[in-house]
C-alpha positions as CSV (number, residue, x, y, z in Angstrom):
1,X,0.0,0.0,0.0
2,X,1.4,3.4,-0.9
3,X,2.1,5.9,1.9
4,X,-0.7,8.1,0.7
5,X,-3.3,5.3,0.7
6,X,-5.4,4.8,3.8
7,X,-6.6,1.3,4.5
8,X,-10.3,0.9,4.8
9,X,-11.0,-2.0,7.1
10,X,-14.1,-4.2,7.2
11,X,-15.4,-6.5,9.8
12,X,-16.4,-10.2,9.5
13,X,-18.0,-12.0,12.4
14,X,-18.0,-15.8,12.2
15,X,-19.1,-18.6,14.5
16,X,-17.8,-22.1,13.8
17,X,-17.4,-24.0,17.0
18,X,-14.8,-23.0,19.6
19,X,-13.5,-19.5,18.9
20,X,-9.9,-20.6,19.8
21,X,-9.8,-22.6,16.5
22,X,-11.1,-19.8,14.3
23,X,-8.8,-17.2,15.9
24,X,-5.7,-19.3,15.5
25,X,-6.3,-19.6,11.7
26,X,-7.4,-16.0,11.0
27,X,-4.5,-14.3,12.8
28,X,-2.2,-16.1,10.3
29,X,-3.8,-14.5,7.2
30,X,-2.3,-11.5,5.4
31,X,-4.7,-8.6,5.3
32,X,-6.1,-9.5,8.7
33,X,-5.6,-6.6,11.1
34,X,-7.1,-8.1,14.2
35,X,-9.1,-11.1,15.5
36,X,-11.1,-10.8,18.7
37,X,-12.8,-13.8,20.3
38,X,-16.2,-13.0,21.7
39,X,-19.9,-13.7,21.8
40,X,-22.9,-12.7,19.5
41,X,-26.4,-13.7,18.7
42,X,-28.0,-13.9,22.1
43,X,-30.1,-11.8,24.4
44,X,-27.9,-11.4,27.5
45,X,-25.8,-8.2,27.7
46,X,-22.1,-8.6,28.5
47,X,-22.2,-12.4,29.0
48,X,-19.4,-14.4,30.6
49,X,-17.9,-17.5,29.2
50,X,-19.6,-19.6,31.9
51,X,-23.0,-18.0,31.0
52,X,-22.5,-18.7,27.3
53,X,-21.4,-22.3,28.0
54,X,-24.6,-22.9,29.9
55,X,-26.5,-22.5,26.7
56,X,-29.0,-20.1,28.3
57,X,-27.8,-16.8,26.7
58,X,-28.4,-17.7,23.1
59,X,-24.9,-16.4,22.2
60,X,-22.5,-18.2,19.9
61,X,-18.7,-18.2,20.3
62,X,-17.5,-15.9,17.5
63,X,-14.5,-14.2,16.2
64,X,-14.6,-10.7,15.0
65,X,-12.1,-10.3,12.2
66,X,-11.0,-6.9,11.1
67,X,-9.5,-7.1,7.6
68,X,-8.2,-5.0,4.7
69,X,-10.4,-6.0,1.7
70,X,-7.6,-4.8,-0.6
71,X,-5.4,-7.5,0.8
72,X,-7.9,-10.4,1.5
73,X,-11.4,-10.6,0.3
74,X,-14.5,-11.4,2.4
75,X,-15.1,-14.4,0.0
76,X,-11.7,-15.7,0.8
77,X,-12.3,-15.4,4.6
78,X,-15.6,-17.3,4.1
79,X,-13.9,-20.1,2.0
80,X,-11.4,-20.5,4.9
81,X,-14.3,-20.6,7.3
82,X,-15.9,-23.5,5.5
83,X,-12.6,-25.4,5.5
84,X,-11.9,-25.2,9.2
85,X,-15.2,-26.3,10.6
86,X,-18.0,-28.7,9.7
87,X,-21.0,-26.7,8.6
88,X,-23.2,-29.8,8.5
89,X,-23.2,-30.3,12.3
90,X,-26.1,-28.6,14.0
91,X,-25.2,-26.8,17.3
92,X,-21.9,-28.6,17.7
93,X,-18.4,-29.1,16.4
94,X,-17.1,-32.6,17.2
95,X,-17.2,-33.0,21.0
96,X,-18.2,-29.4,21.6
97,X,-22.0,-29.5,21.9
98,X,-24.5,-26.7,22.4
99,X,-25.9,-23.7,20.5
100,X,-22.9,-21.7,21.5
101,X,-20.9,-23.9,19.0
102,X,-23.3,-23.4,16.1
103,X,-22.2,-22.4,12.6
104,X,-23.1,-18.8,11.8
105,X,-22.1,-15.9,9.7
106,X,-23.1,-12.6,11.2
107,X,-23.3,-10.1,8.3
108,X,-22.5,-6.4,8.6
109,X,-24.0,-5.3,5.2
110,X,-26.2,-6.4,2.4
111,X,-23.1,-7.1,0.3
112,X,-21.8,-9.4,3.1
113,X,-25.2,-11.1,3.3
114,X,-25.1,-11.9,-0.5
115,X,-21.5,-13.1,-0.3
116,X,-22.4,-15.3,2.7
117,X,-25.3,-16.9,1.0
118,X,-23.1,-17.6,-2.1
119,X,-20.4,-19.1,0.2
120,X,-23.0,-21.4,1.8
121,X,-24.0,-22.5,-1.7
122,X,-20.4,-23.2,-2.6
123,X,-19.9,-25.1,0.7
124,X,-22.9,-27.2,-0.2
125,X,-21.0,-28.6,-3.2
126,X,-18.0,-29.6,-1.0
127,X,-19.7,-31.1,2.0
128,X,-21.9,-34.2,2.3
129,X,-25.1,-33.4,4.1
130,X,-27.1,-30.2,4.6
131,X,-25.3,-27.0,5.4
132,X,-26.8,-25.7,8.7
133,X,-24.8,-22.4,8.8
134,X,-27.0,-19.5,9.8
135,X,-26.7,-16.2,7.9
136,X,-28.0,-13.4,10.0
137,X,-27.4,-9.7,10.6
138,X,-24.7,-8.8,13.1
139,X,-25.9,-7.6,16.5
140,X,-23.9,-6.4,19.5
141,X,-20.5,-8.1,19.8
142,X,-19.3,-8.8,23.3
143,X,-15.5,-9.5,23.6
144,X,-14.6,-12.6,25.5
145,X,-12.5,-12.5,28.6
146,X,-8.9,-11.6,28.2
147,X,-7.7,-15.2,28.8
148,X,-9.5,-16.2,25.6
149,X,-7.7,-13.7,23.4
150,X,-4.7,-15.2,21.5
151,X,-5.5,-18.5,23.3
152,X,-3.7,-20.8,20.9
153,X,-0.6,-18.6,20.7
154,X,-0.4,-18.5,24.5
155,X,-1.3,-22.1,25.1
156,X,-0.1,-24.3,22.2
157,X,0.7,-27.2,24.5
158,X,-2.7,-27.3,26.2
159,X,-4.5,-30.5,25.4
160,X,-7.4,-29.1,23.5
161,X,-5.1,-26.9,21.5
162,X,-2.9,-29.9,20.5
163,X,-5.8,-32.2,19.7
164,X,-8.3,-29.8,18.1
165,X,-6.9,-26.4,17.2
166,X,-3.5,-27.5,15.8
167,X,-5.0,-29.9,13.2
168,X,-7.4,-27.2,11.9
169,X,-4.6,-24.7,11.8
170,X,-2.4,-27.2,9.9
171,X,-5.2,-27.9,7.4
172,X,-5.8,-24.2,6.7
173,X,-2.0,-23.5,6.4
174,X,-1.7,-26.3,3.8
175,X,-4.8,-25.4,1.8
176,X,-4.4,-21.6,1.9
177,X,-0.6,-21.2,1.8
178,X,-0.9,-18.2,-0.6
179,X,-3.0,-16.3,2.0
180,X,-0.5,-16.6,4.8
181,X,1.5,-13.7,6.2
């Protein structure tokens, strides 16, 4: 980017199981300015992790990705999204079960809604079974507690990180090598 150009960032908000997995993948991509783990889609204001895990808040674990669309496209972010989680599992990802682990794309504009719907259709050609990913307008984003931020980077030897996060990260790095920083 030339010195006189000013980056215009956009936001993508995605739910695909545990936010630790999504965050670990997206922080690796060029054009991604920041990734914040948090909660969206429920009724409770300023929820805690324990409240979200109870299933009573209606929130999903999400990542809010701030990105430069001149460096990485929203479509590319969505293609990565459909690679690193199973969009045919309703309210779960593997052993993580509950509505907080649902597959959802929270859109921030009509253009994102159209792109998300197109990505769901593309995913339907790649996955066996019905795609259950919700496409819904973004509502208030609630950042998760500090210990959830950069979780994989700070805890790579933690059991869940080694067994679940690391394989998803390896898969994304292998498939999207050209998108890596």
